[in-house]
N, C-alpha and C positions, 0 to 999 in steps of 0.2 A: 468194465474199464477201471483202471486203478490210476489215481491221481498223484503225481509227484511234481511239485512246484508248477502247477497250471499246465502240466502236460499229462494228458489222458491216454494211458497205455492199454491197449488190448491185451487181454490174458493170453491171447495166442503168442504174443511176444516171448512170454515165459514158457508156454506149455509145448509149442511146436518146436520141432527139431530141424536143424538146417546147417549144412557145410557144403559150400560151393564144390561141385565135381566137374571141373573144366574139362577133364578127359572124357567125360560122358556127354556133357551139353555143348561143348565147344565154344562156349560164351554166347549162347544163343539169345540171352537178354539184351546184348549190344546189337543184335541183328533183327530180331522179331519185334512186332509191335507196330502201332500206327503213329508213332511220334518219337522225336528224340528224347534224350534225357532231360527231365525237369531241371530248370536252373533257378536259383535264388537271385534276388535282384542285385545283391552284393557280388554275386559271381560274374555278372555280365562284363564288368570291367576287367576282372582277372582273366576271363576267356579272351577278350580282345588283346590284352598285354601278352598273354601266353602265346597266342597264335603264331607269331613269327618263329618262336623257338620250337614249337610242336611240329610245324611243317616238314621238317627233315624226316620225321618219323611216320608221316602219314602216306598213304597210297595216293596216286595220281587222281583217282576218282574222288577221293575225300577232299584233296586240295581243290579240285574244281567246284565241288559242292560248296565249300567254304568261300571261295572267291565269288561265287554266284549269289549265295544266300547270306553271307557274313558268318562271323564265328559263333553266332547264335541267331535264332529266328523265333517267331511267334507262332504257336500251335493254332491253326485255324479253328479248331473244335472248341477249346476252352481259354484261349487267349494267353496261355502260359509261355513263358520263354523257355525254349528248348535248344538242344543241339541240333544242327542241320542234319539231314539225311541224304544218303546217296540213293537216288532213284526211289525214294519213298520206302527204302529197306533199311540197310544198316546205318548206324551212326557214322557221320563223316570222319570221326576221329578213330575209327576202327582200322587196325591193320590185322593181317592173318599170318600166323607163323607157319613153320614147315608142316605142322600137322593140322593145319587149317582151323587152329583155335583163333577166335576173335579176341584181340587184346587192344588195350587203350593207348594211343599215341601220346595222350596228354600224361598219363601215368608213367609212360616210359621216359618222357622228357623230364618229369619230376625225379624219378629214380636216378637219372643221369645227372642230376644237379643243374639242369638248364633253366628250370622255373621252380618257383616256391608254392605253386598251387598243384595239389596232388591230382584231383579230378573232381567233376561235380559231386557235391555231398549226396545227392540222390542216388548216384551210382555206387558210392562208397557204402551207403546205408542199406542198399537191397539185400534182403527181400523186405526191409522196413520202408514203408512210405509214411511221410509226414504231411499232414495237411494243417497249414497255419491258419487260425481263425483269430479274431479280434482279441478275445480273452483267453485262448488256450490253443495248445497244439494237440492234434490227435495223432498218436503214434500207433500205426497199425502194421500187421503182418499181411503181406501181399502174396497171396497163393496164386501160383502161375504154373499151368501144366508143364512147360519146359523145364521147370526146376524140380521135377519129380526125382531125378537122380540126387540132387542136393538134400531133398527130404529124406531120401533113403540112407544117404551117407550120414547126415545128421542124426538119425534114429540109431544107426549102428554105432556111432561114436558118442551118443547121448549128449549132444550139444544143443542147448536151447537157442532160440533165434537171438535173444539179446546178448548172449555170450559170443556167438558168431559175429555179431555187428558192434563189438565192444569198442574198438578203435574208433569207428565212424560215430557211434553215439557219444563218445567222449569228445571227439572233434566238435560235434553239434552242440551238446549241452554242458560239457565239462566233466571233470573227474568226480566231484562231490555229487553231482546228480546221479551219475552212473553208479556210484558207490551205493545207492539205495536199492538198486535193482536186484543184486544177490539176496538182500534181505527179504525183498518181496517174494522172490522165487522160493526161498526156503519156507516162508510162511504159507505159500500156497501149497507146497509139497506137504506140509504138516497137516494141513486142512484135509488132504486126500486120505491120509493114513487112518485106518480104522482105530477107534479109541482103545481097544483092547491090546494094541501093539505097544 
């Protein structure tokens, strides 16, 4: 782990490669899994305020899930606030395009200027997962089999996880914090090079 301002970052964030390949995975991370997207406490009010503006972009099943469960709910397993699910499967805010790709109604409303909340930060950060503790945050790479196409594309393009998640990490921690990461990446690469090179 590497520490930057009380954030403990896994080396995988620098060493693993990742670029989302929606054409291959069809947005499976929004459909698979056993709970909705994790929400931070400050996001709960934003979800509530955004809900009416997001509704026109949602599917009927998603609207019904939100009407029944609310714009956010609590995961019974760990007590985390999460987005509601449709039939314990896809996120309620998912809609599908003509190629059956799962897309985000919240992000669509944001891109169309209807709301000022892009989407939950946990979605924006993925495949990075952040666990907040009292004295530090743990910043980890979350390996999930459904993202194998993204790993393959990331390898071919040579894009480390931290670069792929640049906008989300800046949104979470700020530009000054993020500016340290390329320096760390370069230092890690230098450590790997044989001394006689």
